[in-house]
N, C-alpha and C positions, 0 to 999 in steps of 0.2 A: 382339731378345729381351732384351738387357740382360746382366747379370753371369752368366757361364757357370761361374764358379768359386765356387759357393755351398757353404758348409759344411753339415754335417748339421742343425744347428739352423735355418738359413735355409731349407733344403729342407722340413723339417717344418712350419715356420711358413707357408710358401707352400701346402703341402698342406692345412693346417688352414683357411686362407683359401679355397682352392678348395672344400673340403668344405662350408664354411658357405654359400658361394655356390650350390652345387648344391642343398643342402637348402632355402635360401631360395627358389630357383626352383621346386623341387618343391612347397613349401607355397603359393606364389603361384598355381601352376597348379591345385592342388587347390581353393584358395579360389575362384578364378575359375569352376571347374567347379561348385562349390556354388551360386554366384550364379545360374547358368543354371537350376538346378532350381526347380520350383514351390515357393512358400512352404509351409512345413510339411514338405517333404521334404528340406530342407537339413540337413546335419549339421555339427557343429563340427569344425574342423580343429585337430588337436592339434599344438602346437609341438614342434619337435625338441629333443632334450636333448643333453647333453655326450656321452653314450655313442654316440648316433647320429652325432654329428660325428666322434668318434674312429674309429668303424667305417668311415665313409665315407673318412676320411683314410687309414686303413690299407689300404683297398682301392686307393686311388690310389697309395699308396707301393709296394704289391706290383706294380702295373702298371709304374711307372717303374723299378723295380729289376730287372725281367726283362732278361735279356741275349739 
């Protein structure tokens, strides 16, 4: 797993990376689902923003900080 003695900044950096990865996968899945729909029924997929990344990262942080 690597370095187990991460400081707070490194943990937050990792969580932000995980949050971005989660949101990328979510958008990719939504986009693929839109491609399946008939032409004319497809909707635009909105990109995620910084607030959504932070919200997801905070959710991950709450999970890992539980004892």
